[in-house]
C-alpha positions in Angstrom: 14.9 17.8 -6.5 12.6 18.9 -3.7 10.1 16.3 -2.5 7.1 18.7 -2.9 7.5 19.0 -6.7 3.7 18.7 -7.3 3.0 21.4 -4.8 5.6 23.7 -6.4 4.0 22.9 -9.8 0.6 24.1 -8.6 2.2 27.3 -7.2 3.8 27.9 -10.6 0.4 27.8 -12.3 -1.1 30.2 -9.8 1.8 32.7 -10.1 2.3 32.7 -13.8 1.5 35.8 -15.8 1.4 35.5 -19.7 2.8 39.0 -20.1 5.7 38.7 -17.6 9.3 38.5 -18.8 11.3 36.7 -16.2 14.9 36.5 -15.2 16.4 33.2 -14.1 16.2 34.3 -10.5 12.5 35.1 -10.9 11.7 31.7 -12.3 13.8 30.1 -9.6 11.9 31.9 -6.8 8.6 30.9 -8.3 9.6 27.3 -8.3 11.4 27.2 -5.0 14.7 26.2 -6.9 18.1 27.7 -7.3 19.2 29.7 -10.3 21.7 27.0 -11.2 18.9 24.4 -11.2 16.8 26.5 -13.6 19.8 26.8 -15.9 20.3 23.0 -15.7 16.6 22.4 -16.5 17.1 24.5 -19.6 20.4 23.0 -20.6 19.3 19.3 -20.4 16.0 20.0 -22.2 13.2 20.2 -19.6 12.7 23.8 -20.7 12.8 25.3 -24.3 15.8 27.5 -25.0 15.4 31.0 -23.4 15.5 34.2 -25.4 18.6 36.3 -24.8 18.6 40.0 -24.2 21.2 42.2 -26.0 23.4 41.9 -22.9 23.2 38.1 -23.2 21.0 37.6 -20.1 18.3 34.9 -20.3 14.7 36.0 -20.5 12.0 33.5 -19.7 8.3 33.7 -20.4 5.0 32.1 -19.3 5.8 29.3 -21.7 8.9 28.4 -19.6 6.9 28.6 -16.4 4.4 26.1 -17.9 7.2 23.9 -19.2 8.8 23.8 -15.7 5.4 23.1 -14.1 4.7 20.2 -16.4 8.3 18.9 -16.1 8.0 18.6 -12.3 4.7 16.8 -12.5 6.2 14.4 -15.1 9.2 13.7 -12.8 6.7 12.5 -10.2 5.0 10.2 -12.6 7.7 9.1 -15.0 10.9 9.5 -13.0 13.6 12.0 -13.7 15.1 10.3 -16.8 11.7 9.3 -18.3 10.3 12.9 -17.8 13.4 14.4 -19.4 13.2 12.1 -22.5 9.5 13.0 -22.9 10.1 16.8 -22.6 13.1 16.7 -24.9 11.0 15.0 -27.6 8.1 17.5 -27.1 10.4 20.5 -27.5 11.9 18.9 -30.6 8.4 18.6 -32.0 8.7 14.8 -32.1 5.3 13.7 -30.8 5.6 10.1 -31.9 8.6 9.6 -29.7 6.9 11.3 -26.8 3.9 9.1 -27.2 6.1 6.0 -27.4 7.9 7.0 -24.2 4.6 7.5 -22.4 3.2 4.2 -23.6 6.4 2.5 -22.4 6.1 4.0 -18.9 2.4 2.8 -18.6 3.4 -0.6 -20.0 6.2 -0.9 -17.4 3.8 -0.2 -14.6 1.4 -2.8 -16.0 4.2 -5.3 -16.2 5.0 -4.7 -12.5 1.3 -5.1 -11.6 1.2 -8.5 -13.4 4.4 -9.7 -11.6 3.0 -8.7 -8.2 -0.3 -10.4 -8.9 1.6 -13.5 -10.0 3.8 -13.3 -6.9 0.7 -13.0 -4.7 -0.8 -16.1 -6.3 2.6 -17.9 -5.9 2.7 -16.9 -2.2 -0.8 -18.4 -1.6 0.4 -21.6 -3.4 3.6 -21.6 -1.4 1.6 -21.5 1.9 -0.7 -24.3 0.7 2.3 -26.4 -0.3 4.0 -25.6 3.0 1.0 -27.0 4.8 0.9 -30.1 2.6 4.6 -30.7 3.2 4.0 -30.5 7.0 1.3 -33.1 6.6 3.7 -35.3 4.5 6.4 -35.6 7.2 7.7 -39.1 7.6 7.5 -40.1 3.9 10.5 -41.8 2.5 13.2 -39.6 0.9 13.6 -39.7 -2.8 16.6 -39.3 -5.2 17.2 -36.3 -7.4 15.4 -37.6 -10.5 12.3 -38.3 -8.6 12.6 -35.0 -6.7 13.0 -33.1 -10.0 10.0 -34.9 -11.5 7.7 -33.8 -8.7 8.1 -30.1 -9.8 8.7 -30.6 -13.5 12.3 -29.5 -13.8 15.6 -31.2 -14.9 17.9 -32.7 -12.3 20.5 -30.2 -13.4 18.3 -27.4 -12.2 17.9 -29.0 -8.8 21.7 -29.3 -8.6 22.1 -25.7 -9.6 19.7 -24.5 -6.9 21.6 -26.6 -4.4 24.8 -24.8 -5.4 23.0 -21.5 -4.7 22.5 -22.7 -1.2 18.7 -23.1 -1.5 18.6 -26.9 -1.0 20.4 -29.1 1.5 19.8 -32.8 0.6 21.3 -35.6 2.7 23.4 -38.3 1.1 22.6 -42.0 0.8 25.4 -43.7 2.9 26.1 -46.6 0.5 26.0 -44.7 -2.8 26.4 -41.0 -1.9 23.3 -40.2 -4.0 21.4 -37.1 -2.9 18.2 -37.7 -0.9 15.3 -35.3 -0.6 13.0 -35.7 2.3 9.6 -34.0 2.8 11.2 -30.8 4.0 13.6 -30.5 1.0 10.8 -31.4 -1.4 8.8 -28.6 0.1 11.7 -26.2 -0.4 12.1 -27.5 -4.0 8.4 -26.8 -4.7 8.8 -23.3 -3.4 11.9 -22.6 -5.4 10.4 -23.9 -8.7 7.2 -21.9 -8.1 8.9 -18.6 -7.4 11.4 -19.0 -10.2 8.4 -19.4 -12.6 7.2 -16.0 -11.6 10.6 -14.3 -11.9 11.9 -14.3 -8.3 15.7 -13.9 -7.9 17.7 -16.1 -5.7 18.1 -13.6 -2.9 14.3 -13.1 -2.8 13.7 -16.9 -2.8 16.2 -17.3 0.0 14.3 -14.7 2.0 11.0 -16.5 1.4 12.5 -19.9 2.4 13.9 -18.3 5.6 10.5 -16.8 6.5 8.7 -20.1 5.9 11.3 -22.0 7.9 10.9 -19.4 10.7 7.2 -19.6 10.7 6.6 -16.1 9.3 4.8 -16.7 6.0 2.4 -13.8 6.5 5.3 -11.3 6.1 5.7 -12.4 2.5 2.1 -11.5 1.6 2.3 -8.3 3.7 5.3 -7.1 1.8 3.7 -7.9 -1.6 0.5 -6.0 -0.5 2.7 -3.0 0.3 4.4 -3.2 -3.1 1.0 -3.3 -4.8 -0.2 -0.2 -2.8 3.0 1.6 -3.7 2.4 0.7 -7.4 -1.1 2.0 -7.2 0.2 5.3 -5.9 2.8 5.5 -8.6 0.2 4.7 -11.2 -1.9 7.6 -10.1 1.1 9.9 -10.4 1.7 8.5 -13.9 -1.9 9.2 -14.9 -1.6 12.8 -13.5 1.6 13.2 -15.5 0.1 12.0 -18.7 -2.9 14.4 -18.2 -0.5 17.3 -17.7 1.5 16.4 -20.8 -1.7 16.3 -22.9 -2.6 19.8 -21.8 0.9 21.0 -22.4 0.8 19.6 -26.0 -2.5 21.3 -26.6 
């Protein structure tokens, strides 16, 4: 798909004529697509089935121009697969399914927003805890049960995180028990906090590396960028929903 789908959609609206009967190549030229792409749009369900002339050639109308215009706006807002499922439902006359798909898309964006907000809060907490850990240097190391108790998890979780390479406790010489000093307790706090908000281990590993390298601001910058991208996607989704409403009317 071309990157300027929205611009092409606006062009389709300007150039559409309700009385025009269009060949595939005419519609393709209007949209800046290839003839094969137009046939694909029809075959998969973005467009309603074209009428056929006596010689079998397809004949498109202004309705197909509008369907193509709306489809390309929906692709920007819902993604290719989401837009296709919505348009298929619309062309089958199944409005409840189309509405459910639209609601699902908006809910997914809201879920992302909630996770990013939680991650931003977690990042602030991580930075606060990192400073607290720095101030706590020199305190006696503790064994695994005490370490687990400080973050409210089971010792088995702490052992699992160690196997993931996130923790590196020392060993008590006489007993071989794990020992967690202030640095490891700080890492443990970060891990527990980020797991609570759904971070995967590779992302947690990156956060820990950035904290260890003295680059905590990069975490927040990345989350702020994700939030901005989400806001842009949300706007495209709103535009898509508005276009769909007009199409249904």
